[in-house]
C-alpha angles and dihedrals in degrees: 000000000000121000122219125208124178123207115203128203109269090024112136118261110261124214132234125186120201143126135277103249119255093245091062099041094095093053092049103212116213090221134013125187113191094176087223122146107345088351106184096110133068118255094229107022135051093240111123126197116218128216123239112196127343113340122175123213106207123191124192136155090267103042147359107218145165112241119209119195101211091240101102101296114134142137124251140175114236095215111082089204092063117136088032102186124097090227114050130173125189140180120198131180108213141175119208114203093179133025129223138237132208128003103274133044096354103049114108111242118213107170129354152166092188144104125196095223124066096008112216131198117276098022116148137180138182114211146152127236138149094359097310138104112222134198106195129180141168141215134168097264094049118020096201130030126158154175121213137193121196112222136189096202125154119228112263096032122127118237137169122230120191126181144162129212120189132080084352134020116225136174135202126184122200089342097311122116112239109179143313131213128192115240115218091208133014143166142142122311121227094212121110117263110244136185115208096001141068106168112356090102088065099032120021089205088076116093126241129203118284102201139052146284123222111172134008124188123182129193128186095220145028124338123221131211091242092055092049089049092048091050092051094046094041088227137064109289115249110185121208146101111316097182108106090201092058121099091234099043112159113207092196094054119108097172121056109226097187094253098119116132123197111228093244091048091051091050091049090057091059119093126239113297092019133096137197114265109203094197098056091030088227140101112262132188107273094213116016091205091059098091096175095041095232091137098256139065112241143140094298090058090053092049089051089054094047093048089058094044111123093007095124097121095053111139117243117238113263116266116258135180108280092043118103115264122215116221130156093352095310134098109226120203114233135199137199111227113177106305093338130091112207138178103256088213139043125274114265106185106145116179088156137352134216135202116247091253092068130055148126091304082072105041107002091235133125116278137185126198138192115211112258092000109123101179135083105235116110092199091052093044091053089062092055111110091229092058089049092049103034109017121220135327116224135193116231091259088064091050088056101039105034128071094234095161129049124255108285091030132080144191105277116260131209091265090054090054096048089051089049097051093044088068087065107039101289130273094316095058113019099085100095092045093055097041126090118254094239141032100053124118127256087061112256091344092069098052126100128229095239089207086152095058088229088122096202108192130200099249095158120210147260101258128219136231090016091055094218140106118269145191105359106171094026111058137026114203123196127191121222123206089242112108117211120185107307092343141027141251118276136182122219131205112203133200112268089248084078100047140269100282125113106221124222118202144149113251128191113262093240095068120103110235140164123264128211122196125215130193118255115251112250 
């Protein structure tokens, strides 16, 4: 039995008390509106939204939502400075019962700090029209810039839209990253924040949203892919194979990462004399006594065994670049590039680990981070898939204080990097050669060629001053040992959607960034 409440314009703001859902706890939203109960007030901030016109609160077993009638009804915040931060991120769950057309009176507004008359700097709006979702913004040097997503939605479906507006603008639809663009100037807009409207309050000829809102989360800082995915799923994202018929099926996964292997495919990947082991997810020797892997045990296998009998003191071959190198309990892959010998993966020394909310800006100490890990247990952090894939992120104090590289090796410096990129056309062209061939955004178009073997991965960073993780999948940042002012030189690999260049910048010492080791020259 659904209940129906109608909020009328000029009615007092009503209060709802609830909890930020568990799947958003780690991202710590500044405000969360669950539209549950009387629903006009944020769960964790005293920031009410007010109704304009007839808005229906509808409660059913499945959802508690706010229904808008498409005839002028919308929500707004009375303070023009809300949200007050220069960088704002939001996620909304919305149902569109009608779609828009054109770019004026008949588009369907979803969220906005925008007015169609007297355009100001830093206005933005999210709307639907002609089968596309748009994030549109302004600044003085360019009055209109936008990111769009073409949808094939059916009216009445529920979808999630997440976006960020600040130093960059970025858009996610149903948990999937769409695009980002850098903004050359940004700040706070003085327009009122509105849901379901952008100009009807000034001109009744302008359309409002016909549909409903379910959840709204607001962050005063950067948004990550994992947070967008968690909002869409309504639970923490666990990537993996979701096909029960696959050899590597993961019963805990709630997001298919495309890793599924059919059993016959997995077996085909194994070499002669080996077979696929579903439990270990590796190829194992089918018969340990079959030394030459020909499928049977015979005289040749016995001769192999006898030839090795008593050979316990045989000397190992001397180490050479390209062989794994053991350090601090881990075997690092290495690669020869020109005259240099590099680690082919990021440093992962983790004596202790910090959440992104705490760093050397608080205590002037060395800190390590694992992307999207918010605890303080090194053993727990080492089980995180981002540590396994990308290693650790370090502030510059850790680069100085900790022995991140073995004896005879050192944290790469600026000169090492210039020599490295010169092998592949210099800073302006070397990006693809140094980037891994998978894992970058823009699907296959964003990946590098990795012809160097350097295998640079998009590990992202621990961002200051927002004290969050940022840009995994889009950027790989690497400290050098060269201090500069209050920070140090870094080199940046960028998804190929942003060109081939390797960027060189100075970053503040409090950031958490990857480290690569290089062998000392003899």
